[in-house]
C-alpha positions as CSV (number, residue, x, y, z in Angstrom):
1,M,8.2,22.8,17.5
2,S,8.5,25.8,15.1
3,E,11.1,27.4,17.3
4,A,13.4,24.4,16.9
5,V,12.9,24.2,13.1
6,T,13.4,27.9,12.7
7,A,16.7,27.4,14.9
8,A,17.9,24.5,12.9
9,F,17.7,26.5,9.7
10,G,19.2,29.7,11.2
11,A,16.0,31.7,10.7
12,T,15.0,34.4,12.9
13,D,12.0,36.8,13.5
14,A,13.7,39.2,11.3
15,D,13.5,36.6,8.5
16,L,9.4,36.1,8.8
17,L,7.9,37.0,5.5
18,G,4.4,36.2,6.5
19,S,2.1,33.9,8.6
20,G,-1.4,32.5,7.4
21,W,-4.0,30.0,8.2
22,E,-1.8,27.2,6.5
23,S,1.7,28.1,7.4
24,T,4.3,30.5,8.3
25,I,7.1,31.5,5.8
26,Y,10.6,32.6,6.5
27,A,13.4,33.8,4.2
28,L,16.3,31.8,4.1
29,G,18.8,34.1,2.0
30,K,17.6,35.7,-1.0
31,T,16.7,32.5,-3.0
32,Q,15.3,30.0,-0.5
33,I,12.4,30.0,1.7
34,L,11.4,28.0,4.8
35,R,7.5,26.9,4.9
36,I,6.5,25.6,8.3
37,P,3.0,24.3,8.1
38,R,0.5,24.5,10.8
39,P,-1.1,21.3,12.2
40,E,-4.7,21.0,11.8
41,A,-6.9,20.4,14.6
42,G,-6.9,16.5,14.8
43,S,-4.3,16.0,12.3
44,E,-2.3,13.8,14.6
45,D,-5.4,11.6,15.3
46,R,-6.2,11.4,11.7
47,A,-2.6,10.4,10.6
48,R,-2.5,7.7,13.4
49,V,-5.8,6.1,12.0
50,Q,-4.9,6.3,8.4
51,A,-1.6,4.5,9.3
52,A,-3.4,1.8,11.1
53,F,-5.5,1.4,8.2
54,T,-2.8,1.4,5.6
55,A,-0.7,-1.2,7.8
56,S,-3.8,-3.5,7.9
57,L,-4.0,-3.8,4.0
58,P,-2.6,-6.7,2.3
59,P,0.5,-5.8,0.1
60,R,-0.5,-5.0,-3.6
61,C,1.6,-5.0,-6.8
62,L,2.1,-1.5,-8.4
63,L,1.7,-3.1,-11.9
64,P,-0.9,-5.2,-13.0
65,C,0.2,-8.9,-11.8
66,R,0.8,-10.1,-15.4
67,A,2.8,-7.1,-16.5
68,F,4.7,-7.3,-13.2
69,A,5.6,-10.9,-13.8
70,K,6.6,-10.4,-17.6
71,S,8.7,-7.5,-16.4
72,R,10.5,-10.0,-14.4
73,G,10.8,-12.6,-16.9
74,S,8.5,-14.8,-15.3
75,T,4.9,-16.3,-16.0
76,G,4.1,-16.4,-12.3
77,S,1.4,-14.2,-10.9
78,C,1.4,-11.8,-7.8
79,T,0.3,-13.4,-4.8
């Protein structure tokens, strides 16, 4: 995958600034960089489990219900 990403940004091996435990960094000109994070072992499974858990939660207001209703000019409540 990183080869496709570097190609999309026009980065080559000559642009490689460094590589470490968390990511690989390429120079994109003089003022920008391209950081490609390394996937952690099991990260895809963890992301799948988190997405399934989040999808199973009921929707919630981001504001307290009364504040939300008041901001909308209503006296109702969030349900």
